N, C-alpha and C positions, 0 to 999 in steps of 0.2 A: 317186880324187878329188884334185883339185888345189886348193891353197890359195894365194891371192894376197893381199898387203897392199899397198895403195896409199896413199901419204901425199897427202892433198888440200890440206893447208895446214900447212906446217911451223910457222909462227909461233903458230898457235892449236892445234897438236897434233891436227889433224883427220885422221882415217884411215878407210879402208874395207877391211875384211877380207872376202874373198870365198872361199866354199866352192863349187867348181864340179865337177859330176859329169860322167862320160863319157856320150856319146850314141853311137848305133850300136854296131857290134860285137855284144857279148853283149846290148846294149839296143837290138836292131836295130829295134823299132818306135818307139824314142825318137829323133826327129830334132832336137828342141828341147825346152827345158824351161821351165816357169813359174819365177818367182823370188819370194823374199821379201826385203825390206830391213828389218833389224831396228834399232830405235832404242831403245837401253836408257834406263831412267829414272835418277834420281838428283838430282831437284830443281834441275836445270841447275847443279849444282855438281860432279857427276862423272857417268860412265857406268858403271852397275852391271854388273859381270861376271856376276851372277846372272841378268840379263836379257839376256844376249848369247849365248855359245856354247850353253848349256843349252836355249835357245829354238830355236836354229838346228837342232839335231839331229832332232827329230820331223819337221820339214819336209824336211830332207834325206832322211830314211827314206821320206817319202811321194813322193819324186821331184823335189821343188823344189831349185833351187839356192839358196843363202842367203848374204846379205850382211850385215854388221854395220857400221853407221856410228857412229863415236866423234866426236860433233859438239862444238862449242864450248861449254865450260862454265866455271864460275867467273867470273872478271872478263871473260872473253871471251864470255860469254853474252849481251852486249848485243844486243837485237834490232836488225837481222835477221840477225845472224851465224848463228844455228843454222839458220834457214830457207835462207840462202844455202849453208850446208854440205849441206843436203838436196838442193837444187836441183842443185848441182854433182855430187853423188853419183849422182843419178838420171840426168842428162845423161850422165855417164861410163858408167854401166852400159848404157844404151840405145845409146851410141855403139859399144859392143863387143858388142851382141847377136848379130850374125853370127858373130863370132869365137868367142864363148862358147857359141853355139848356145842362145840364149834367145828366148822370145816376148817382144818389146818391149812388146806390148800385154797381157801377163799378168804384171805385176809388182805384188805387194802390199806395202804398208808395214805394219809391226807395230811399236807403240809402247807403252811402259808409263809411267804417271804423267807426269812432265815430257816423257818421250820420246813419251808418248801425246798430249801437247799438240802436240808438233812434228808427229807423225803425222797429227793431225786438221788442222792448218794445211796440211799437205801435201795432204790430201784436199780442203779447202775453198777454199784461196786461192793455191796455188802455180802457177807457170808450167808446171811439168813434173809434172802430176798423176799419182799412182800409179793403178792400175787397180782397186784395192780397198784398204780400210784395216782393220786389226784394232786396236782400242783397248782396252788394258788398264788399268783404274782410272785413266783419263786425266784429266788436268786440261784443263777445256774453258771453264769459266765465269769471267768477268772477275775478281771479287774473289779467287778462289782462285789465278788465274795470277799476279796481282800479288805474292802472298806469296812465290813462288819465283823469279819473274823480272819485276820491275816494268815492264820495257820491252816485254814480251810482249804480243801482242794477243788480244783475246777471240775465241774461235772460234764460238760459237753464232751470233753476229750475221752471220757470213760464210757460213754454210751456205746453198747454194741448189741448183737443179736440176743444176748442174754438178759437184756434190760426188759423189765416187765411192761405191759401195756400201760399207757398214761393218758390221763385226762388233764388238759391244761386250760387255765382261764386267766385273764388279766384285763386291764383297761389300757386303751391306746395312750392316754396321757398321764400315766403313772409317774410322778416325778421323783420317786424314791428308788424304785426298782424299774429301770427303763425296759421298755417293751422287748428290746432286743434279747433279753434273757429268755423269754418265752418263745420268741421266734427262732433263736438259735438252738433252743432245745427241741423244738419241732423239727427243724432241719435235720438234727443229729439223729432223731428217731426214725425219720424218713429214710435217711441214708442207711441205717441199720435194718430197715425193713420191719421195725416194730410197730404194732398197731396203736394208734393215738387218735384223740379227738381234741380239737382246740377251739377256745372261744375267746376272741379279743373284742371286748365291748368298747363302744366309741369313746366313753369318757368316764371318769371316776377317780376317787382318791386311792391312795395306797392303803391296804389294811382294811378294806371294807367288809371283811368277814362274810356273813350270810346276806348282807346288804339290807337286811330287815331294820326298820326303825328302832327296834329294841337295842341294837348294837351300833347302828350307824345314824348320825344326827339327820333328821328329816330335812335340814337345811343344806345338807351336802349336795354338791353338784355331781350327781351320779346317774348314769344311764338307767333308765327304768327297767331295763332287761338284765342288768348286772346280777340280780339275784336268781336268775333262772339257772345259774350254774349248779345250784344245789340239786334241783329236780333233774336237770340234765345229767349230772354225774351219777345219781341214783339209777336213772334209766340206763346209762352207759355201763354201770356195775352189773346190772341184770343181763346186759348183752354179753359181757365178759365172763361172769361167773355163772349165769343162769338164774332162774327165778324159782320161787317156792312153788312146789307141785305136790300132789298126793303121793308121789314116789320119792320125795325128797327135794331134789332140785332139777330143773330142766337143763338140757345140754346148752352150753354157750352158743350164741350166734355169731360172736365175733372172736376169731382166733387171736393168739398172742402176736402173730406175725402176718403180714399181708401175703406172704407166699410161704412156700415150704423149703426155701433155699438153705435154712439152717437145720433142717431135719437130718436125722442119722441116715436115711435112705432117700433115694430120688422117688419122684412121683410126678403126675401130670399137674401138680400144684406148684412145681418148681417153675422159675422163669426159664425162657428160652436160653438166655446168656449163662445161666447156671448149667443147663444141660449140655451147652455147647462145649464146656470144659471137660466133659467126660466121654471118651471115645465109645464105651459100651452104650451109652445113651444115644449117641449120634448114629450108631449102626441100626438101632431100632427105629429112629426117626427118619433115616434115610429110606428105609424100606417102606415105612408108612407113607411118606410124602411121594414116593414113586407110585404107589398104589392110587393115592388120591388123584395125581395128575393123570394116570391111565384111566381112572374111572370118571374123569371130567369133574372133579372136585374144585372148590373155590381156589382162588389165587393164594399161594403161600410163597414166602422166600425160599430160594434154593436151599436145601438143608445142608448147609456148611457152617462151620464154626465162626467164620467171619460175618455172615449175615445175621447169626443169632446173637452175636456178642455186643452189637452196637444198636443204638437208636431205639425207636419205638418197638420194633420186633423183640429185641433183646429184654425189654422190661415186661413183656406179656408172659402170663402164665400159660404153660402148654395147653391146659384144659380150656383157657379162654380162646386161644388161637384156633383150636380144633373146633370149638363150638361155633366160632365166627364163620368158619367155611363149612358148617353144617355136617360135620362128622357125627355119625350116630353114636348115642350115648353107650351102646354096648361095645363099640370099637374103642371109645376113650377109656372105658373100664378095663378093657384088655390090655391096652397100652400102660395103664396105671399098674396093673398087676406085674408086667414085665419090669417096668422101671423101679418098682418097690423091691426088687431083688438086688439092685445095684447100690453098694454103699455110696453115700454122698461125701466124696473125698476130692 
C-alpha cells in the first residue's frame, strides 16, 4: 500500500492524505478500486484524529482506497471555505483516477458531526457530487449548524432528486447533535425519492467514531451494536456500487432512487402519480387497464389522473401495481418499452 499526502491549501492548512492499494499482480482480478473520502468531525474547530485513520482502516481492509481530507477549520472555516476544500479534493481525486486505478464513479464521502455536515453538503449541493454519502451523527438542520459554524448553510432544504444515496447513523440520546438532525435528513431524502439506509442506536455519546475500544473509552455508556455501522455501511456500499468480481465490479443491487420518477424518460418503474401527470402515458394505461378488466384481471383503480395522484395507489410503481394483479412479465416489458419513448416532463 502507498501513502501520499497532498497539500491543497498552505494558508488554511488543508491537506489530503491518501491510502492507495495495489491492483493487478496478486490482486489479479482487481483492476480498479472504489474509494472513500473521509471528513472528520470537530465542530469546524479542528479535524478529529479519532475520525480519520481509524475509520479508513476497515474500508481499506474491504478493498477500498481511502482518503482523509483535513479541511478549513477555526477562523478559516468561514463558508464556503470547507465546501471549496471538498470540491478541490474531489476534483483532484478524480483527476488522478486512471493513475491511481480508481473508479471515478464509485467514490463515497464519509463525514462525522461537522464533517457530516460537510459530507451532506457535498451530497446535496456540490458541483462535484460524491456517488454515495455516509453520514455519522451529522449536523444537518439550520439552528444546529449555526451553533458550530454560523456562516454554514442548512442542508435539509437543499436535498433533491440529485442528492446521492445516503447511509445515516446516530444514537438516540446524542446530547451534542440532537437526533432530529438525522431524522429530518431521512425525511428529506424520502421526500426526494433518494435511496437511503438509516440506523439509530438506542444510546451512546456523541463522536463515538467506530465505537471500538481503541478510539472510545470502554467505560462509555454506548450501545453494544453502535459499532455495527462500520460493517453495515461497507455492505451497503456493495449494494450501491457493486462488489469485486472477476469482471471488475458486479452491478449494483440498490439504485440511487426508489423509483424512476427523476429519469429522463418514463418507464414502469415510475410511480402512478408521476404517470398520471403525462397524457401520453395515461392513454397507454387506459388501454391496458381496459384490457385487464375485460380479461378478468385483478382489481385496479380506474385509470384516471385523480385516482393515480393520491394515496397508496399514487405511491406505487407501475411495475409493482401490475405484478400485484398478476400481469404477465412479457406484458409489463411491452408497456415498459412504450413508456420509455415518452419524455419525463
